KELUMZA-989051 format. One record per residue: y, x, z of N, C-alpha, C in turn; residue in three letters. Coordinates in steps of 0.02 Angstrom, whole numbers, plus 50000, padded with zeros to 5 digits. Example, Ala and Ser with C-alpha at 12.3 -4.5 7.8 and 13.67 -1.06 7.14 Angstrom:
BEGIN
497165066050390497755061550390498355066050390ala498885064250354499475068450357500025064550394ser
//
This chain:
BEGIN
444975362449497445665357449534445395353549593met444915350349585444565346449647444515350349703leu444255356749692444075360449752444665363449779lys445185365049739445875367549752446235361349807lys446135355549774446475349349809446135348349875phe445485349449888445115348249940445275353549983lys445425359849966445455364950012446245364050045leu446795362049997447415362050023447445355550069ile447045350250064447075344250101446815346950168ser446265350250181445925352950231446455356350284leu446735361250240447195365150276447825361450301leu448045356350269448565352350294448255347550349ala447675345250354447415342250412447345347550467val447195353850450447085357850507447775360350539ala448275360150496448925362850516449345357550559leu449245350450539449665345650560449195341250608val448635339050589448275333550629447815335550675leu447545340750679446995343050722447115348450772val447705349950779447805355450832447735352250903pro447485356650949447325354351021448105354751062ala447985350451111448635349751151448675354451212leu448125358851218448085364151257447825369651229thr447965375851245447755381551211447595387851266ser447315392751235447015397351275447335404551253cys447955404251215448205410851198448595409051133gly448775413751093449235413551033449925411451042gly450265408250999451035408151011451255403051060lys451745402951082452115398451127452525393951088lys452655387951110453075383351082453745386551056gln453965386350993454525388350970454605395550951gly454075399150964454035406250936454055406050854asp453955401450826453925400350749454725402350730val455165399850773455805400550754456065407750757leu455705412350775455865419750775455895423150706ser455485419250664455515422550598455975419450547val456355415450566456995412150530457525416250529val457865417750481458535421150471459035416050502pro459565419350549459985415550573460575411750522ala460625414650470461025412050428460685408450367asp460045405450376459645402250322460095395850308ala460185393650244460575388250224460235381750245pro459605382150252459165375450269458685377550319val458665374250377458035375150423457725369150441ile457125367150436456755360750454456165362750497leu456295360350560455745362050619455385356350632tyr454685356550641454185351450654453745353350720gly453735349150770453505350150828452865346150825asn452315350950805451595347650793451365345050859cys451435348350909451125345750980451355339451000thr452015339051000452285332351017452085327150977glu452075328550909451885323250857451195320350871thr450715325750882449955323950898449935320350964leu450275320951013450355317451074450545310151062gln451015308651015451225302150997450705299050965gln450405302850916449895299350876449245298650915leu449145300750971448555299751007447905305450996gly448095309950968447535314950949447495321251003ile446865321451029446765326751083446215332351044glu446005336951086445625342751061444945339451022lys444555335151068443975332451032444015325051030asn444555322051035444595315151040445235311950991lys445075306150957445565302750921445675296350952ile446255294950985446455288951027446945285250977asn447075278751002447645275150973448265278950976asp448695277550930448675272750874448345276050812pro448245283050809447935285350751447205282450739met446855281150797446155278950782446255272350749lys446675267950759446695261550733446935262450656ser447285267450644447575268750571446985271150535met446565275950556446075278050518445455273350506leu445315269250560444855263850547445085258450500glu445745257450490446005252850451445835255850380glu445905263050374445745266050300445025267650294ala444545264850340443865264950328443555270950350gly443885275850386443635281550415443185281550469ala442595286450463442135285750526442425290050580asp442625286750628442945290850687442465295350714ile441795293050738441365297750764441255303850736ser441295303150659441075308750618441645314050622glu442305311050621442915315150615442945318750690leu442725315550740442765318250806442255324050815glu441685322450784441215327650786441435334150749glu441755333350696441915338950652442615342350686lys443015339750724443535342550755443415349350784met442995349950818442885357150857442845363050806pro442615360250745442545365750694443215368350658asp443655363950671444325366450643444805368050707val444445371150746444905371450815445355378050816asp445825378350761446205383750756446915382950793met447145376550809447765374950836448395378050811phe448815372950808449525375050785449925371050825thr450495374750853450985370950903451495367850858lys451765372250820452415370150773452445373450709asp452875371750665452975373850602453685373750576ala453965378450537454595377650513454675379450443val455115375950405455215377250334455945378750326ala456095384350291456815387050282456935389350216phe457495390650189457725393750128458045401550147ile457725405850119458085412650120458085415450051asp458755415550029458855417949963458645412049913gly458175413849862457925409949821457165407849835his457015409349889456345408349919456285401949975asp455815397649958455765392550014455105393750049phe455135394350111454615396750149454405390150202trp453725390550218453385386350270453025390950315ile453195391950373452755395250412452555391450484val451885391850498451615389550559451315393450605ala451365391950660451095395850719450385394050736ala449975398850739449275398050755449115399950829leu448665396150866448475398050926447815402550918asp447425401750872446845405750864446805407150790asp447075412850770447085414750702446295415150667ala445915418350717445235420750701444915413650682gly444955408350723444605402150704444815398450632lys445485399850623445895397250569445505401550503phe445515407850508445175411350453444555409950439lys444145408250492443375406650483443335399650448lys443825395050461443795388450433444085389050362phe444595393050344444765393450282444295396750231ala443895403250260443375405550221442825400450208glu442655395950253442075392250235442295387050193glu442935385850177443125381050120443405384550069asn443085389650050443205393849986443895397449976asp444195398850036444825403550028444555410550024ala444985414249983444825421949981445295425150021asp445065429550074445625433250121445435439650119ile445945443450105445945450950088446435454150127thr446385460450144446795464050188447295469050145lys447955468750155448295471850101448965472950145glu449105480350136449805482250165449995479650240asp449415479550286449475477850350449525470350362gly449355466150309449315459150323448695456150288val448525450350299447945447250265448215441650215glu447915442450153448185438550102447595432950095met447895426550099447445420250087447635418450018leu447175418049969447275415949908446835409849889glu447255405549864446875399649820446895400549750leu446715395449710446805396149638447505396249618lys447855392049640448615392249617449145393249675asp448865394749730449305395849795449035401449840ala449555404049864449505410449906449805409249972lys449525412950023449855412850091449695419550133ala450025421050178449955427450209449855426350280ile449345429050318449205428550392449455434350424leu449895434950480450135439850506450285438150578lys450135442550627450315440550696450315432750720asp449785430650712449595423250720450185418550685asp450415420250626450765416050596450465415550522phe450475409650492450285408750423450925407450387ile451075410950329451655411150287451525409350217phe451825403850194451895400450136452485401550099phe452575405050040453225406050007453255404049932cys453745399649917453815398249841454475400349814met454335403949759454945406049722455235400149689asp455855398049714456195391549682456365392449613met456515399749592456675399849518456075399449462asp455585402049495454865401949456454505395849470lys454515392749530454205386949540453465387649561gly453355393349583452635395949600452595399749669glu452025399649709451785402449762451845409549752phe452145414249800452145420749799451925424149859val451665430049866451455433049925451635440149930ala452175441849965452435448449963452455451150039asp451995455850055451875458450128452495461250150ala453005464350107453665466350135454045461250160asp454095456150120454565450550141454345447650206asp453555446750216453425443950283453615449350337val453495456150320453695460150375454345460050397lys454825458550350455535459050370455725452650404lys455475446450398455435440950423455185442150505leu454705445650517454455447450583454855452250618leu455255455850582455655460250619456385459650608asp456645453050613457305451250606457755453650661leu457495453550722457805455750789458355450950798gly458985454550805459535450250824459805446050771asp459465446550708459695442050653459245436450652glu458755435350698458395428650701458675423950728ser458495416750713458835411450733458795411350816phe458225413650839458135412850921458475418950950val458675424250919459035430650952459755430950933lys459945428250879460675429150860461075426050909asn461625429550917462125427050968462395420950956glu462495418050888462775412550876462295406450876lys461705407850853461215402950855460695401950913thr460545407450956460065407251009460175401151054ser460765399351068460835393551112460595387151080gly460675385951015460445379850986459745380550974leu459325386150960458615387150967458345385451032ala458665387951086458425386051147458395379051171lys458905375351146459055368251148458415364051117lys458295366251057457875363251014457085364151046ile457025369951076456395371051102456275365951171ile456825365951201456765362251273456785354751257glu457145353151210457235345051201456635342651161asp456215346551126455645344651108455645338751056lys456125339551007456095334350953455515333350899pro455345327950879454715328950820454985333250773leu455615331950749455835335450688456585336550695phe456805342850671457475344850679457715348450620tyr458315346250589458555350050533459205351750537gly459315357150501460015360450512460235363850441leu460775361250417461045363450351461635367750357val461735373750336462285377450336462745375650276asn463165371950274463555368550224463875373750184leu464135380050213464545385650182463975389950141lys463485389950169462895395150147462545390550086lys462545383950091462175380250033462565380449979leu463205382449979463635383949918463215388149869lys462975393649897462575398849846462075396749817ser461755390849840461155387849805461325381849756ile461805377849782462045372249738462355374549685val462975379249699463305381149635463615375949591asp463965370649629464295365749591464935364549608asp465425363649560466135363049582466165356549616ser465775350649600465875344449641465725345649709asp465265350149723465105351949795465575354449826tyr465975359549804466525362649831467045356749845asp467265352449799467715347149805467545343049862gln466855342049874466605336749920466695339749984ala466635346049982466535350350053467315351150075leu467865351750030468465352250042468755345250076ala468545340150040468675333250062468475331450123ala467815334150142467545333350212467915336550270leu468215342450248468535346650293469185343650309gly469535338650272470095335450284469965330050330leu469285327050341469105321650386468855325150446val468395330150442468105333050504468325340050507ile468465341750576468855347850585468325353650590glu468495358950562468005365550555467305363550546asp467245359650498466475357850481466145362850446val465645364550474465155370150444464415368950426asn464095364050480463455362750473463395354750473tyr462765352550453462525345850476461845346350507val461765343550557461125343850595460775336350603ser460205336350611459845329650621459165330050658gly459015325050692458295326050722458015319050733gln457355318350749457035313250748456565313550812phe456535308650858456105307550909455725301350911arg455095302150945454685296650951454395295651016leu454515290851050454305289751121453845283751131thr453655281951201453315275851208453795269851202ala454435270551206454945265251215455285264851143asp455145268251088455425268051020455565274150985gly455945273650937456115278850881456865280550892met457025286750884457705287350887457885293850833glu458325292750790458665297750735459345299650753ala459465305050748460235307350769460465311650705glu461125311750687461425316650639462125317250662ala462315323550647463095325150670463205331750637met463965331250627464275337050595464395343050656phe464215349750636464345354850686464905359950664leu465225362450703465735366550685465545374350676asp465985378250664465775386150662465415388450717ser465505386150775465235388950830464605384650848lys464275380050801463715376150810463855370250858leu464455369150883464615363950928464825357150884gln464765351250919464915345150888465665345450850pro465745344550783466325344850751466715337850759ala467415338950782467785332950793468075330050739lys468195323450737468615319950685469275321350677ser469565321650624470295322850618470665315650610asn470225310450613470455303650604470335300650675ile470855296750700470775294150768470175288550759pro469655288950806469185283350806469195278550860leu469215272050846469255267550892468555265550914gly468515259350955467835257550976467785249850965thr467225247450961467025240450952467025237051021ile467335230951017467235227451078466615221851054lys466125221851077465555218251052465635210051080ala466145208851131466265202051146466685198351098ser467085202951053467435199251002467085196350942asp466505198450940465955196550891465805188250900leu466045186050956466035178650970466385174550919lys466955177350895467265174250834466875173750768tyr466315177150772465915177650711465205174450723ala465185170850789464535168650811464235163350774gly463535163050756463205157250716462655155550761val462355149550750461705148050787461165152850766pro460715153650819460065157650795460205164950770asp460735168250794460835174650760460245180150757pro460225183150707459685188350690459985195750680val460575196150654460885202650647461575202150664tyr461915208050670462645207850676462825214650664cys463525216450638463795223050624464565222050636ala464815228150658465485228750673465775234850661gly466495236050655466785242150647467475241350677val467675246550712468265247550749468865249050692ala469285244750685469815245850636470515245950674leu470655250550712471315250650760471835252950707thr472425251450731472965253550696473075260150680ser472925263750732472935271950723472365273850675lys471805271150671471415273150622471535271350550thr471815265150540472045263050477472555267550448ile473075268350497473665272150478473405279150457ser472945282650485472615289250471472325289050404ala471925284050393471565283450331471955281650275val472495278450280473015276950237473375283650211leu473475287550267473825293750257473375298950219asp472705298450231472215302950201472245300650127phe472085294750107472055291350044472655293650009ala473225293050038473915294450000473875301849968gly473455306550007473445313949975473175313749908gln472765308449885472465307749824472735303349774phe473455301249788473735297349745474095290749773gly474565289249753474985283149777474595276849781ala474625272749840474375267149848474745260949834met474525256049808474935249649791475325247749854asp475845246549859476285245349919476105237949955pro475915234349918475555227649931474955227849966glu474495232149949473875233249978474005237250039ile474405242150043474615246450103474795241950159his475295237050133475605232850185475015227850216gln474505225450175474005220050200473585225150243ile473365230250225472805234650268473215237450330leu473935237750336474235239850399474185233950443ser473975227750418474065222650471473315220950504gly472815226250502472215225550533472345230850603ile472115227450658472065231450711471605229750768asp470965231250763470455228650806469775229350782gly469395225450807468595225050787468535220650717thr468255222250678467905218450612467195217350612ala466915211750601466195210850606465945205650576gly465365205150580464965198650547464325197750590leu464115191150597463515189650612463075184350582val462465185250573462105181350527461465178750552gly461155173950522460525170250534460175169650482ser459585166950483459195165250419459265157250408leu459665154450440459705146650431459965145350373asn459895139350333460065137550264460685134750273ala461165134650222461805131750218462255135450253gly462895132550287463465135250306463395139050374pro462805137350407462655140150470462435147850471asn462295150750408461925156650407462405162750421thr463075162850405463445169450409464105168150420leu464495172850466465195172350481465355178250490ala466035179750471466295186650475466985185550513met467245190550550467905190450586468285196950584met469015195950586469365201850577469975201450623leu470065207550663470705206450706471225208650675thr471765205650677472455208150652472935209950705cys473555212250677474005214350727474425207350746thr474405201850718474725196550744474435190750699asp474635183650712474435178350674474675177750606asn475185180850596475415180850519474995184450478glu474775190950507474375195250462473715192150454ser473375188550505472865185050504472815180150443ala473385176450447473415170550400473475172850324thr473835178350313473885181350253473105183050234thr472875186650276472155188450258471665183250235phe471725177850267471355171750263471515169150193gly472085167750182472225165850121472035169850060gln472095176150061471885180350010471085180050001met470705179450064470015180450051469745172950024leu470115167650047469835161650030469955159949947ala470395163149920470545163449854470075167249805gly469565170949839469095174349804468405170949799thr468305165949830467645162149829467835155649835ser467565151049806467585143649809467105141149864arg466685144549889466245143149945466465145150018asp467015149150016467245151950085467815149050110met467875147950180468545145850211468685150650259glu469345150850286469605155450332469945151350385ala469775153350443470165149550497470455154850539lys471025154150573471345158350622471285156050695thr471275160550740471275159450813471775164450843ser472475163750845472845168850861472925174250804gly472755179750832472695186050777472075187350759asn471555183250762470895183550740470755178750683val470415182250630470255177750577469535176950566leu469275170550570468495169150555468455166650485arg467965169250442467765167950373467035164850381ile466955158650351466305156750343466245153450275thr465655150750260465575145750212465925139250219glu466115135450175466395129150187466125125250238lys466395121350284466095117150327465585120950371asn465755127550383465415131150430465495129850496gly465035131550546465075129150621465665133150654pro465855129750709466365133450749466065139750781ser466525143750797466235150250839465895148650899ala465355151650912464915150650963464965155951025thr464555161351023464605166451061464355172551026ser464515178751060464215185551024463485185251043ala463075187850996462385188651010462245192951065pro461705191651099461675196051155461455203251140ser461095203951076460975211251054461525215551032phe462135211151029462795214251010462995219851049ala462785219451114463015224551165462715231951152ser462265232151109461915238951087462475242951046glu463025239851012463535242150980464175243151015ile464205239551067464795240051113465095246851122asp465695248851112465995255551120465825260151068gly465485256851012465425262150945465945261250906cys466055265950866466625266450815466385261650758val465685260750738465415256850692464675255950707ala464365250850684463695249050706463445242050677gly462725242450679462405235250660461815235750700gly461605228850714460915227750748460555223050719val459875223550710459485219250673458945216950735phe458895210750745458315208650802457745206850763asp457325211550756456685211750729456115205650757phe456255204750823455865199850859456095192450833thr456745191450832456925184950820456835184150736ala456895189650697456635188850622455835186950620phe455505190550660454725189350655454545181950674ala454915179050716454865172050741455025167850681lys455555169250646455685165850595455295165450540glu454845171450535454345171950482453725168350504ala453675165650569453145161750585452665166050633gly452875171850650452415176250697452565173450767leu452045175050812452135173850882451795178450929ser451875177850983451555182651038451675188751024gly451115194151032451245200651028451455202750955glu451255198550903451415200650832452135198950827asp452535195250861453255194950854453755199650887ala453335204150931453735207450974453905215250947lys454425213850886454545219750847455115223850866leu455535221550922456095225150948456685224650911gly457215228750912457835228450892457935235150854thr458305235350807458555242250771459285242750772leu459565247550800460305247650804460425253950771ala460915253050722461175259450693461905260450710val462075266550739462795266650766463135272750759met463815272950736464265278650737464565279250803leu464505283550842464835285050898465395289550896lys465825289950943466285295250954466105298651026ser465915305651022465755308151082466175314251092glu466675312951132467185317751136467605319351074asn467685314451036468085315150981467595317850920gly466975318250925466495321250873466045315250852ala466045313150791465715307050764464945309650768pro464475304750786463795305450798463495298650768val463115299950716462715294250696462025293450724leu461855288150748461235287450783460905280850766arg460235281650760459845275550748459275274450794ala459155268550826458725267650881458345261250871val457705261950868457275256550867456965256050933trp457175250350974457015249251043456345244751038asn455795247251046455195243451049454655247551079val454175244151118453625246451154453105249051097lys452795255251107452345257951069452445257150989asp452955261550965453225259850895452675261650840pro452235265750855451645266850798451255260350803ile451045257350861450645251350855451095245850819lys451755246050836452065240150798452115241550726thr452155246950711452125248950629451545245850603leu450915247050641450295243950617450315235550608leu450675233350668450695225850661451265223250599lys451725226850585452155224950529451725225450467ile451395230850454450865231450392450435226550389ala450095223850444449605218850448449985211850423glu450555211050443451035204250432451475204450373asn451385209250327451895210650270451985205650239ala451495201550217451645196150167452055190750202asp451945189350265452325184750295453125186950315arg453155193050328453845195650334454175197050267leu453855196950208454145197150147454545191650132asp454225185350150454545179050140455165178750170asp455175180250243455805180250286456265185850258ala456125191150223456605195850205456885192850142thr456645189050099456955185850042457465180850065glu457275176350124457765171950162458325176450183arg458275181950210458805185750242459335187550189phe458995190350118459415191550073459805186450045tyr459535180350036459775173650015460395171950064glu460245172550125460715171650180461385174750174ser461295180550146461975184650135462345184050073thr462025179750030462295178649965462865173549965thr463455175149933464035170249944464305170349864ile464655165149841464935164649776465585167649773met465705172749728466385175549734466725173049664thr467475173349661467805170949605468175176649571lys468235178549519468625182749484469035180249433asn469705180149436470105176749385470415181649335ser470425179749269470755183949217471035179949171tyr471485183749129471905180949079471585181449012tyr471385177348970471245176948899471885177248849asp472015183148819472595183748787472555180248715tyr471955178948700471925174548637472045167648639asp471885164648700471965157348710472545156348755thr472865160948787473395161548833473135155348893asn472585157348919472295153248971472015157249023val472125155449094471795158949149471115155549156tyr470655159749170470025157349173469765160149252tyr469365156049281469005157749348468305160049334asp468035166049345467325167749334466985168449403glu466495165449409466105164749472465465167649468tyr465235172049522464765176249525464415176849599ala463695177449594463495179049664463525184749684glu463685185549745463815191949792463405193449850tyr462945198349856462625199149911462975203549969ala463115201850030463425205350073463005211250095val462335210350090461845214450115461875220850064val461875219549996462025223849944462615229149955asp463175225549980463795227649974463735234150045ser463455231050093463245235750156462845241650140val462385240250108461935245350089462225251150043ala462585248949989462895253049941463425257249984tyr
//
C-alpha cells in the first residue's frame, strides 16, 4: 500500500507540478480535448502550463510563490530542484470527462519516453498490448498511447479499468470530438485561446442519463421557465498577477450565453448611501425593479396562489435594495435600505419590519427606506468599493484590506484587496462572476495563512456585527394570550443560505 501511494503521489507530481514551460516536441496546448466526445455530459479541463507559470515553477527552478509554500512545509528546495530534470516528462494540460458510465482522466505528454522511464523507475509495470502500452499499479491501471496517458474508472464498479479498444475509439472520434464537432469546435478554440486555469462544462440534458432522478427533471423544467433554451452550464477560473477570477453562466443549445426570461435590472451603487455606516467593510445590493418583481410574482403564481397582501407589499418595491456593514460595536454596525415605488410603500415596509425586531428602527427618505438598529447613525455615503457592483443585477463586496486593519494588521500584511461577487446581465444573459482584486494572489494567500489567528478574531466580530434580535408573535390557545418570542438572527447566515 505504501509503495502504491508513493507511486501515485509521484505520478501526480509529475503530471501537475513538474512540467516544463517550454518543450521540444509532443502535444500542443489543447490537443488533449481531441479525445473528448462532443456530447460528454461533464467536461473538466485543466491548463497545467498556465498553472505552473502562476505558481512560479520552471524547468529546473522553483520560484516564489511555490518556493515559499514548500519551504513553509519544510521541503528542501535544492534537493527538489536537483531531482526535477529526472522527471522531465512534461505535461501541458489534462482533461476529465464522463463517457457513458466511465469517468476518464487524460493528460497530454510532451515526452512519453521520459515519462515511461520515470514510471518504471518507480515500480510501475508497463507492457504492450493491442497496440497500446499498459501501465499497471497494484490497484490502478492506465494506458499510454500517442503521447497521451489515459486513466479510466468504471463508475458502476468503482475501480480502474484499462480497455485498449475504448482508448482507440477516443483517439479516433473524428468529427465527433469536442475540438472538431461542428457545434463544439468554436468553444474548444475559445478555451484554448483564452487559457483559463480550469474550465468546466456540464450538458444538463445529457446529465439526466446519469442522475436519473425525478427531482432533477423537475428542477430542470423550473430552470427552463427562468432561463431561455437552457442546455449547459459552464464555469472557469483564472489566476493573474492582479488577482483571481471565477465565472459561471448558462449556455443555450448553440453553446451561446442563455438569456433570462425575467427582466433584469441594475444596481445603482450611489443609492447605497442610504445604507451608509462609518468605517464600512462590506456591502451588498440587488436590483429589484418593478418589472423584475412583476415577472417573479407571475412566475411564483404558476406554482400556486400568493397571499394578496404579500403580493401588494412586494409590488411596492422598485429599485435598489442593499446593506452596508462595518465591524463597529453597537448601532453603527449595519444598515439596510430598500427603494420603493413611493413614500407610502416605504412607510408600510418600515412599519412591517420594525414590528419584527425590538432592536430595529426604520426611517424613510422619500421613497427610500433605511433600516438600522435603534439609535443608529444617519446615512453617510456609499462605500468607495461599492462601485465594483454598480450596474450589476446583484452583488456584494468585501474589503479585506479594511478587514485586516480591523484585525490589527498593517503594512503589506494588511493589503488583502477586495472580493466582489457579482451577478451581471450581459446582453440579457445572466453571468455570475467573482473577482478578488489583489496583487500577487498566491503570496497574499500565504499572508492570510500566516495571520490566521488574528483574522479569526475579526471574523467572529464580523459574524456578531450582522446579528440582530428578531421577534415572532404567537397565540397560546391554552391561556388565550399573545406572546412575543425573541431570537438572534444573523444576516450573514441568511445571505449564505
